N, C-alpha and C positions, 0 to 999 in steps of 0.2 A: 596469715600468709596464704592458706588455702583459699580463703574468701577473695583475696586479691587476685590470685591466679584464675579462679572461677569467673570473677567479674571481668577480667581482661579478656578471657576466652569468649565469654558471652558477648561482650561488646564487639570484639573482632568479628565474630560470626554474624551478628546482626548487621554490622556495617558492610561486610563483604558479600552478604547474600544479595543476589540480583533481585530487583523489584520487577515482578512480572505483573503487568496490568492485564486485567481480564479483557478479552476481546468482546466487542459488541455482538449481541445476538440479533436475530431477525427483528424482534419486536422493538429493540432499542434503535436499530437502524431506521425502521419505519417511522418511529417517533422523531428521530433526528431529521429525517427528510421532510416530514410535515412541519416541524419547527422552522426549517429553512425556507418554508414558503411554497413547497411543491403541493399542488392541489390533490394529487392522488398517486399512490404507488401501484402501478399496474402489474409489475413482476419484480421479484427480488430473488436473487440466487447467488451462491458462492461460486467463484471461478478463480482458480489459481491463487487461492488464499485471500482474495478480495471480494467484497460485495459488489454486484452489478445490479442496478435497478433501472427499470423503464418507468419514467415518471411523467405525469401530465402536469404541465404548468398552468398557471391561472389563465393564460391566454388560449388554452386548449391544445397547444403543441405538445408533442411527445418527444422525449429525449432519453438517451441512456446516460446515466451518471455512474461513476465508480466511487465506492466508499471504502476507506481504509479501516478495517475492523479494529485496529489497535488504537488509532487516534480519533476516529470518527470523521476525519477530513473528507469532504465531498469534492470530487473532481468533476466539475461541470464544464463542458466545452463552451458554454455560453456565459460563463461568469466573467466578471470584469478583470480577473487576475491575468497578468501577462503570461504568455506561454514561451518556453524556450524553443529555439529553432533546432533543426536536425543536427547541425554541426555542434551546437552546445551540448546536446544530449549525448551524442556519440563520444565527445571528449570526456564527459562525466562518466559514461559507461566504461571507457577504457581506464579512467582513473580509479574506478571501483573494482578493477581487476578482470573485466570481461574482455575476451579476445575473440578473434575469428568471427566477427559479427556477420551472420549469414542472412538474416532478414531483419528489417527495421521499418516500423511504420507508426504513425501517430494514430492513436485510438482515443478520440475525444480529447480529454485533458490529460491523457497519459500517453506514454510511448511503450510499445511492445517490441521486443527483439529476441532473436534466437542467437545464442553465442556459446562460447566455452568459458567456464569459470577458471579459477586459479588451479583447480585440480584436473583441468582439461576435460571436464564433464560437460556434455551438451545441456544447456539450461534455457528455459523460457523465462524472460525477465520482463517485469512491468515497472516502469519508472515514472515518477511524477513529471508532468509537463511543465510544472511551475518552477521547481528547483532542482530537478534531476535526481532526487534521492530514489534509491531502490525501494519499491513498495513490496515486491515479491520476486523471488528467484526460486524456480522449481526445476529439478532435473527433468529433462525431456523424457517423456515416456513413463513417468511416475505419476500415479493418480492420487487425488486427495484421500 
C-alpha cells in the first residue's frame, strides 16, 4: 500500500512539474545566427528579455534581428514570413489583457508597446510581428 501511494505521489509530482527549457546563451545564439546564413554577428546584447543582434548578411547589408532566447526563433524584418498589421497586433494585445496602450510601434519583425497589464501596472511589451504572441512583458522602470 505504501509503495502504491509513493508511486502515485511521485508520478503526480513528475507530471505536474513544469518543464522549464534552458534559455539560449550568447554562444548558442551566435551559432544559431550563423547556421541561419548570416555572415557575421557584429553585436549581440540582451534587451527586455530578448536577444538583439546586428548581423551582416552575405550581400554585405547590416540589419538588426531579434532572437527569442526560449525558442531560438529569429525575427528578421527581411524574412519571407508575413507580418501582422497594426490593427491585428492591437487586437491581440487587448486579448492578452493589455489596456491603455500608450505607445505602439513596429520594431523590425516585432511590435513594441507601452501599456497597462491586468494588475494595472505599466509594462513594456514586445510582441511577435508574425503571430502576435507576447515575447516579453516587463514592468516599466524595472531593470534586468
